[in-house]
N, C-alpha and C positions, 0 to 999 in steps of 0.2 A: 504493500500500500504506500509505504514511504517512497519507494522507487517510482511508482506511478505518479505520485504528486510531483516529484522532482522532474520527471519527463514532461508533465503538463506545464510546469512553470518554465521549463526550457523552451518549449514550443511557443508559449505566449511571449516570452522575452525575444525570441527570434523574429516572431511576427511584428512585434512592436518596433524592433530595430529596423526591419525591412520597410515598415511603413514610414518610419522617421526618415530613412534615406530617400524614399521616393518623394517625400515632401520638399526636399531641397530643390529650389528652383534652378533651372538651367537658363542662364542669361548670356547675352553677347554684348561685348563692349568694344568700341573702336577708339583706341588711343592714337597718339601721334609720335613719330620719332622727333621729339622736341624736348629740350632740357626742362622746359616749363611743365611738361607732362611727367616729370619724375615720380610724383606720387602714384601714378597708375602702374609704372614699372615696379616700384617698390612694393605696392600692394599685391601685385601678381607674383613676384618672385618670392615674397615672404609668406605667401598663402594667407593673406589677411582677409581676403574675401571668404575663404573657407572657414576662417575663425568665426565669421558671423553667419554661418550656414548658407552660404551662397556658392553656387557652381557657376563661375564666370569664365567664359571663353573670351580671352583678350587678344585683339589683333592691333597692329600698329600701321597707320598710313603715313604718308609724307607730309600731309597737311590736314588741318582741322576741317577745311572745306570738304575734303574727301570723306572724313568721318561723319560729318553732318549729312552728306549725301547718302551715306549708308543708312543713317537713321531714318531719313526721309523715305528711302526705298524699302524699309522694313527689314533690312539685313541685320541690324543690331538693335538692341534695346536702350543702350546708352552710348553717348559719344562725348569726346573732348574737343573743344573748338575755341578759337579766339573770338573776342567780342565783335571784331570786324566781319568775319565770315558769318557769324550768327546774325548780325544786324542786316547785312545785305540779303541774306536768305529770308528773314522775316519780312523785310520790305517788299521783296520780289514776289512773295507768296501771299501777301495780305488779302488780295481779292478772292483767292480760291482756297483759303485756309479752312480745313475742317477742324473744328475745335478739339476733337479727340486725338487727331494725328499731329497737331501743331507741336513743334519743339518748344520746350520750356527749360528755364535755368534752375537747376537744383542748388548749385553753389559755385562760388569762385574759389580757386585753389592757389592763386598766385598774386603777388604784387612785387615786381622786380624791375630794375633798370639794367640788369646784367645780361639779358638774354637776346637782345637784338642789336645788330651792328651793320655799319656800312663799310665795305671793303673796297679798296682800289689797288692799283699796281704801283710798284716803286719806280717803274719806268714810264717814259712818255709824259703825258700831261701832269704837271705838278699840282696835285690835289692834297691839301692839308686839312681843310675844314669843309663842312657842307656847303658853305657859300661858294667855294671854288667849283662846285658842280653846275653852276649856271651855264647853260649852253651845252651841257653834256648829255650822255646817253646812260640811263639808269636801268639796270637789269633787275627784275623781280617777278615773282609769280602773281599775276593779277588775280583779284578776288580773294586774296589772303591778307593777313594782317600787315604784310610788308607794304602793300599799296597804300594803306592808311598811314602807316608809320612814315613813309616818304612824305606824305602831305604834312604830317606833324613837323617833320624836320624842315620842310620848305617854308612853313609859316613861321616857325621859331627863328630861322636864320634868314628870313626874307629873301628866299630864292624865287625868282619869277618862273613859275611852272610852265608858262607858255614857251619858254626857251629851253625846256628839257624834254627829251624824247624818252618815253617809258617803253622798254623792250620786255615783252611778256615771255618768260622762260620758266621751265620747271626748276624747282629748287636744286635738284641734283646737277643741273647743267650750268649753273651760274658761274662757278669757278672757272671752267674751261672757256666760257664766253668772255670772261674778263681777261684771261691770259691771251686769248686769240684776238683781242682788241675789237670785239664786237660791241662792247659796252665800256664806259669809263669807270663805272662803279656798280656795285651790287648791294641790294638790301637783303640781308640774310639773318638767320637765327641759329642759336646753338641747338644741336651739335654741329650744324653745317659750317658755321664760322671756323671752328677749330679743325674741321675736316679739310676745308680748303687751304687753311694755313699749313696744315701738316702735309698736304699734297703738293703745294707750290712753294712752300718755304718763304725765303726772303723776297720773293717776287711780289708778295702781297703785303699790305699794311692796312690798319684800321683807320678810318677817317675820324677825326676828332668830333665829338658832339653827340655820340650815340646815347648818352645818358639822359637826354631830355624826354625820352619815352619810357613810361612805366607799364610793363606788360601785365595783363591779367589772363586767366585761363579758366574756361567754363566747363563744368560737368552738366550735360543736358540730357533730357529724355523726352518722351511725349507726354502730353496731358493725360492721355488714357492710362499710361502706366502709373502716374502719380495718383490717379483716382482709384484704379483697380488693384494696384499692388503697392500701397504706401509703405508697408513694412519692408519690402525689398529695397525701396529707395532709402529708407532709414538705415538698413543694414549696410548698404553700399557706402553711404556717407560716413558711417562709423569706421568702416575699413579705411576710407581715405583719411579720416582724422588720425587713425593709428599710423598710417604710412607717413604722414607729415611729422608726427611725433618722432618716428624712427629716423627720418631725415635730419631732424634737429639733434637727436641724441647720439647718433652713430654716423656722423657725416662722412668721415674718412672711408669707412667700409662701404657705405652707400655709393659714394662717388667712384670708388674702385669698381664696384659692381656695374655701375652705369657705363664706365669706360670700356669694360670688357664686353658688355652687351652691345654697345655701338660698334665695337671692333668686329664682333661676330656678324653684324649686319653690314659689313664693308664700309662703315663710316669711321674714318680715321680721326685721330685727335686724342688729346689727353689734357690733364690739368683743368678739368671742368670745375666751375664754381657754382654751387646751387643757388637758385634764386630764393627770395623770401616767400616761403609757402605758408599759407594760413587759410583754413576753411572758413568762409563767411559769405554773407550777403549784406552789403552795406551801400551807403550813399556814394562812395567813390566809384562803384560799379555802375550805378545809375548815371553818374556824371560821364563816365566813359562811353556808355551807350548813347547818351544825348550827343556827345561830340562826334561819335561815328555817324549818327543820323545827319548832323549838320554837314559833315564832309560828303556824305552820300548826296545830299541836296545840291551842294556846290558842283558836284560832278555829274548830276542828272542820272543817278542810278535808278533803275526801275522801282516804282513804288515810293520813292523818297518825297514826292510832292504831296502826299496825303497825311492828314493828322495821324499821330501815332501815340498809342497808350503804352508806354514802356513798362509800366508796372504789371501789365497783363502778360509780359514775357517771363515772369517769375512763377515758380512753384515753391514758395518758402516753407510750406507746411512740414515736409519731412525733416528739414534741418531744424526747424523750430521745435519739433517733437523731441529731438535728441539733445540739442544744445541751443535753447532759445536765446541765450545772450549773444549768439553769433549772428542773429538776424536783426538788422537795423535798417529795414526798408519799410515803406508804407504797406499796410495790409489791404487798404481800400483801393480799388481801381478807379482812379479819377482820370478824366480826359486830359491828356497832355498834348496840346497842339504845338508840334515842332515847327 
């Protein structure tokens, strides 16, 4: 009788464990080969998603625009993206947006001036500062944060953009285009900056003035997921909070892991310095989105002429549920005519 009871308990325990395992959601997340997306890599490599009972299939693209496209196409459940690519996407899709499918912001992971640079050659045209690029050719991937960053530089340093040619190139081709004299300078980001410097050595140099832009980095999903699976969103945010804590507490090992991972992806470079990572939703992000909209208006991007309610782009509830003090944005959706 005792043996029978033990067998019954064993069966019940096995069934319970099996049931528990099948309840673990399988999710897909698209990150980016970008130093600003370091928390995604850290969370994945240290199994922090599993820590919070999530089975997350993580992939990495070369730009946030690609990751956002994957979210739009239903290929992934979560994506990492810059404010610029997110803003242009929201403006362009404003007229045909289905509320359940619209991308929304769960959190910002970054506030750093270390991750974006302008590079030029040490030969040919003597370029020391951004001002020297007037009349030049600038290589960058259009539709990404680099296009917006160039505008920020041009405004700050009073460069006449009518006298500058923008050459649209994939991020991976910028270094060769610079060496081949197809462009005079490139707007790039880490790890690609260090990759190009490692590849071409003293033929390249950084243009002074890159510090004027402070990068942000967004974790986004769809409205439907936040409403139907809020717990998954909360668990994901907790994993990111842990990843950011690990970056701060074990920086040397994290950066060594990052360099090795980039090397395995054929991205050269070393001596990476992490940006300032912090999980939040605050007014500085709202200000950044407003400025992106103003830039889009000045450049006549699709949808930029219409009034925009920026607060509707957020889904603050999951972050507020786990760490309410990190949410410092309005909760009421008021009309904001840009």
